[in-house]
VODOZA-769238 format. One record per residue (C-alpha): x, z, y; residue number from 1. Coordinates in Angstrom, 3 decimals, decimal comma, always signed. Layout:
// VODOZA-769238
+----------+----------+----------+-----+
:       px :       pz :       py :  nr :
+----------+----------+----------+-----+
:        X :        Z :        Y : NUM :
...
+----------+----------+----------+-----+
//
This chain:
// VODOZA-769238
+----------+----------+----------+-----+
:       px :       pz :       py :  nr :
+----------+----------+----------+-----+
:   +0,000 :   +0,000 :   +0,000 :   1 :
:   +0,974 :   -0,449 :   +3,616 :   2 :
:   -0,333 :   +0,786 :   +6,954 :   3 :
:   -1,566 :   -1,248 :   +9,915 :   4 :
:   -1,756 :   +0,595 :  +13,239 :   5 :
:   -4,543 :   -0,727 :  +15,463 :   6 :
:   -3,596 :   -1,008 :  +19,162 :   7 :
:   -5,952 :   +1,824 :  +20,090 :   8 :
:   -4,467 :   +4,011 :  +17,344 :   9 :
:   -0,957 :   +3,464 :  +18,712 :  10 :
:   -2,131 :   +4,484 :  +22,196 :  11 :
:   -3,864 :   +7,597 :  +20,889 :  12 :
:   -0,859 :   +8,621 :  +18,795 :  13 :
:   +1,455 :   +8,374 :  +21,824 :  14 :
:   -0,722 :  +10,883 :  +23,673 :  15 :
:   +0,014 :  +13,629 :  +21,122 :  16 :
:   +3,035 :  +15,939 :  +21,357 :  17 :
:   +6,192 :  +15,052 :  +19,416 :  18 :
:   +5,480 :  +17,722 :  +16,788 :  19 :
:   +2,103 :  +16,186 :  +15,928 :  20 :
:   +3,638 :  +12,699 :  +15,786 :  21 :
:   +6,287 :  +13,944 :  +13,332 :  22 :
:   +3,596 :  +15,578 :  +11,183 :  23 :
:   +1,600 :  +12,355 :  +11,253 :  24 :
:   +4,648 :  +10,323 :  +10,169 :  25 :
:   +5,042 :  +12,625 :   +7,163 :  26 :
:   +1,346 :  +12,365 :   +6,300 :  27 :
:   +1,255 :   +8,566 :   +6,568 :  28 :
:   +4,081 :   +8,392 :   +4,019 :  29 :
:   +2,042 :  +10,576 :   +1,674 :  30 :
:   -0,969 :   +8,301 :   +2,226 :  31 :
:   +1,013 :   +5,163 :   +1,420 :  32 :
:   +2,249 :   +6,765 :   -1,801 :  33 :
:   -0,923 :   +8,548 :   -2,908 :  34 :
:   -4,352 :   +8,648 :   -1,248 :  35 :
:   -5,098 :  +11,836 :   -3,193 :  36 :
:   -2,034 :  +13,776 :   -2,010 :  37 :
:   -3,239 :  +17,395 :   -1,611 :  38 :
:   -2,043 :  +17,892 :   +1,975 :  39 :
:   -4,050 :  +14,905 :   +3,221 :  40 :
:   -7,454 :  +16,243 :   +2,179 :  41 :
:   -8,545 :  +12,582 :   +2,353 :  42 :
:  -12,262 :  +11,948 :   +2,052 :  43 :
:  -14,859 :   +9,351 :   +2,904 :  44 :
:  -16,018 :  +10,021 :   +6,438 :  45 :
:  -18,600 :   +7,241 :   +6,851 :  46 :
:  -19,851 :   +5,650 :   +3,633 :  47 :
:  -21,717 :   +2,832 :   +5,383 :  48 :
:  -18,658 :   +1,680 :   +7,362 :  49 :
:  -16,088 :   +2,582 :   +4,683 :  50 :
:  -14,183 :   +4,881 :   +7,042 :  51 :
:  -11,936 :   +7,581 :   +5,588 :  52 :
:  -10,643 :  +10,781 :   +7,203 :  53 :
:   -7,331 :  +12,532 :   +6,479 :  54 :
:   -5,597 :  +15,592 :   +7,847 :  55 :
:   -2,455 :  +15,673 :   +9,987 :  56 :
:   -2,715 :  +19,454 :  +10,337 :  57 :
:   -5,452 :  +22,031 :  +10,820 :  58 :
:   -6,457 :  +20,633 :  +14,203 :  59 :
:   -5,771 :  +16,865 :  +14,029 :  60 :
:   -7,396 :  +14,187 :  +11,872 :  61 :
:   -6,884 :  +10,457 :  +11,510 :  62 :
:   -9,389 :   +7,845 :  +10,441 :  63 :
:   -8,779 :   +4,636 :   +8,527 :  64 :
:  -10,260 :   +1,822 :   +6,471 :  65 :
:   -8,925 :   +0,463 :   +3,204 :  66 :
:   -8,630 :   -3,327 :   +3,261 :  67 :
:   -7,151 :   -4,619 :   -0,015 :  68 :
:   -3,585 :   -3,237 :   -0,012 :  69 :
:   -3,626 :   -2,056 :   +3,613 :  70 :
:   -4,686 :   +1,144 :   +5,326 :  71 :
:   -6,081 :   +0,117 :   +8,719 :  72 :
:   -5,532 :   +3,093 :  +11,031 :  73 :
:   -8,403 :   +3,308 :  +13,487 :  74 :
:   -8,279 :   +6,614 :  +15,328 :  75 :
:   -6,401 :   +9,900 :  +15,593 :  76 :
:   -7,952 :  +12,839 :  +17,383 :  77 :
:   -8,336 :  +16,581 :  +17,573 :  78 :
:  -10,717 :  +17,941 :  +14,991 :  79 :
:  -13,673 :  +19,774 :  +16,528 :  80 :
:  -13,924 :  +23,317 :  +15,251 :  81 :
+----------+----------+----------+-----+
//
């Protein structure tokens, strides 16, 4: 699998602190290797649109689609508590 960063995703990611970006980079490697990696807590977020959600840390989530052999990264944002 590979990852495609949408333009809006890249912009959103840049707005996060360096620590969050480093955590995300670790998590995206886990995603590429194994969608079911325990630290991702990956799950279907929107069944109708095929959108998935995964965890960067306790307060940040990222959202993606699976298109053949590519994870299309759509959005990264703070998780509402």
